[in-house]
N, C-alpha and C positions, 0 to 999 in steps of 0.2 A: 232484864234478860241479857247476857252478853252476847255483844255479836261477834262470830267467828269468825276467824282470820284467815287469808287468800293468799296465793303466793301470786304476786303479780309477774305476768307472762314477759313482762319488759325489762326489770332491774332483777327480780328473783325474791324481794324481800316479803318478809311478811308481813301484810294488811289488812283494813275492814274495810268499808265503807264502797261507796261506788269509784271513787281514786285510790290512787295510791299513795299513803303519806310521804313517799321518799322521793317519788318521780312524776307524781301525777294524770301516771297514765290510768286509763278509762278500763276498769276492773271488768266491772257486769255489765258495761253495753261494749266492752271492745269482742268479748265472746260472739254475741249475735251479730256483730259488725259483720268479723271474718267469719263467719257460716254463711251468711248473707250475700257475700261476694263470693265466697266457696261455689254457693247455690248458682248464682246467677251465671258461673264459670260454666259450669256441670251442663247448664240448661242452653247455654251458646254453642258448648260445644255440642252437645246433642242433636243440636237444630243443622247444626253445620253437617252433622255426618249423614243426616234425613236428607237433607237437603244433595247431597253428593250421590250418596244412592239412589232418591228418586229420578236426578238428572242422568246418571248410568243405567236405568231403567228405562225411561222414557227413549233415550238412546237407542240402544237395543232395540226396542219396540220397535222404532220408526227405521230401523234396517230390516226388521223382518219385514213390514211392513212392504219396502221397497224391494226384496228380495221377492216376497211371497213363498207359496209351499216348495215351486221349483229353484227357488233360493235354498232353504232347508236342506232339500235332497241335493244339491249340490254338496253343500256342507260335506252332508252325510259322505257322497261317493270321495269326497278330495282326501276325507282320513283315512282310507284305504283304497287309492285310485289302481285300476287296473285299465289298459286300453283293450278292449273286449273286440272292437273289430281289425285290432291286430293280432289277438289271438287266435280268433276266426279265421285271419288272412282273407279280409273281404273290406272291400270299399264301405266308407261310411253312409254313403248315396247306396246301399247293395237293396235289391229288395229282397223281401221276406225267403221268396224260393232259391235264390244262391246261397242267404243265410243257412237254410236248410242243407241245402247241397254241400256246403261247406262242413257244416257240423257233420254230417253225417258221413264224411271221407277224412276228414279229421279225426271221429270217433272210429272208424275202422283203423286207421294208423295206430295208434295211439292209445287202443283199449291194452289195459293190463294183461290181458290172459294171453294176448298174442303179442304184444311188442315185445323188443328183447330190450327197448330202451329203460335204462334204471328209475328213468327219473319219468317214464312213463304216467305212472298213478298222477303224480301232481301237476302234469300238463292236463291228462282227463281232467281231476278237478276243474282246473280252471276252462277249458274246452266248456263241460256242464255249467260251468256260474256264467258263461260269457250267453251262452246259447240259451239258460234260462230268461236272461233277461233283455238281450234283443230279438226273441221270439215273440216276444207279450209286447202288445204295441202300446200300453199302458208306460209300462217300465222301462220300454227304449226312447219311446217322448220324453221321460224322467233323466233319462242316461244323454240320452243327447244332449240337453239343456246343458248338463254338465261337462260333455264335451265340448260343446261351443265355447265356453267360458273356457276352459283348459288350451285348444287349439282352435284360437279365432280365426288365424292366417291358413290353417289347413283347411278350415271347414269353407274361407271363401276361394283358395285353390281348387279343390276336391271336386271332381265332377263325376257323376254316376256313370258305370260302363255302359256304352253303346251295345248295340244289338249284334253286330258286327265282331266286337269288342268277346261278349259272353259266347256266341257261335265260333267262333275261334281258340279261347280255351276249351270249350267241349272236343271239339276235333281233335285238338291236340291231346286232350287226354285221351279221346278214343284212338287215337294212332298210336300212344305208348303202351294202352291195353294190346292192341294188335299187335306189338311190334315184342310183346312176351310170348306170342303163339296162340292168343284165346282166339276165340270162333266169334263168327258175328253175333250170334244169340249172346254168348258170354259175356260182349262187351256193351250189348243192348242193354242185358240185367246190371252190368254194370252202373250207366249211365243213370236208369231209374231208381237204383238204389240211390242215387244222389238228386234225387227228387225233380230229373228231368222227364216230362210226359214223352209214354210212350214213343207215340205217334212220333213225336220230335229225335228219340231217339234212336227211333230205325234209321230213319234221314239221315242224321251225323254219319250214322253207321256205313249206311250204304256209300255216303260222299268219300268217308275214309276209307272203306276197302277198293271202289272203282279207282281214286287215286292210287294208293295202294298198287291193285292192279296194271294200271298206266305206267307206273314208276318203273313196274320190275318189267315190261315189254319191253322199255325203252334200254335198260339193264340188259338184258337178252340179246338185243338186237344189237345193240354194241359189242357183248361178247360174241354174237356169232359174226362180225363185223372183222373183228382181233382175228378171230381164230380162222377166220378165210385168208387174210392177210399175211397171217402167219404161214399158213400152209403154201400161199400163191410163191410168197420170199422162199420157202425150202425149196419148192420145186425148180425156181428158176436158177436159186444156184446150183442143185445137184446138175441141173441139167447142163449148167454152162461149163460148169467143173467135167464134164463128165467127155463136153464135146471137145474141151481143148485137151482132155487125154485120150483121144480116141487112139492115138497111135501105140496102146500099151500102158499111159500113165495110170498114177495114182489119180481120182477124183474126189469130191469130199460129198460126202452126204449128210444133210443137215438136219440128223436124228434129233437133236433137240428142238428143232423149230416144227420139226411132223409134230411130234409127241405134246409140245405145247401147243401148238395148234388146233390140233384132235381135240384133247380135252377144254381149250375155251370153248370150242365151237360146240361140244356135248353139253358143255354147262350152260351155253345160251341158247340151247336150242331147248334147255328143260325149262330155263326160266319164263322162253318164249309161249310156251306151249301150256307151263300150268300156271299162268298169269292169269 
C-alpha cells in the first residue's frame, strides 16, 4: 500500500515518511511537538491569570476585613455624599432634640406649599433625607463614621454647643418672634413646635418679654428726659428774648422746640406706661 504524501511545513515539498526527503524536517513528530508547546503555553497563561485574579480577590477581601461593615457603608455614602449636618444647620455633636428642633424650623420655612423659593422642593427633599438619617441612632452612627473619615480635622475641632449657647439661640429666636408683634402664648407655641419643652419655653418667653419691657422703659425714660429738656430750652429762649424785648421789641417764640418737646414727651410717657 503506497504511503500518502504530506506537505512539509518547513520547505513546502511533498514528502512521505517521518522526515522530509528534501530538508529532513520531522513531519509526523513536528505537529505533536508544536501542539504540546502551545498547550503548555496556554496552561501557563491560564495559571498566571488565575493567580492574578486570586491575588486581587485576596487583596479586596483583606481591605473589606480591615474596613469592616462601617467601611463598606462609608464607601456607599462617599458615592453620593451630602453633609447632613450642614443641611440641617446643626453641629455634628448636636443632641437629638436640637436636630428635631432644627428640622421642624427648616420644614416650616421650606415647605413647598408655603415657601416662595422655587428651589424649596429640592431643599425640602434634602432636609427630609438628612433628618431621616440623623434622627435614627443606628444610621446616624454609620453616617458619623463616614463623616469622621471625610472631615477628620473638623471633627477634632468641633465642640458640642454649651447649654448657655443653646439658651441664647432660643432666646434670640423668641426675641425675633416677639419683634414681629406676636404675643407671649404665640411665641411659646413657636418654641414648643421646635421641640422645646413647654415649661422651658415659658421661662424663655418670660425672660425675653421682661427684657423687652425693661428696654422699653429705658427708651421711654430717655424720651421723657429729652422732651422735657426741649421744653425747658424752648422756655428759656423765649423768656430771655421776651425780657430783652420788654421795651416793645420782638421776642423769639421757639415753636419748634415746644412742639418737638411735647411730642417726644408724649411718646416717652406712652412707652413708659405700656412697658
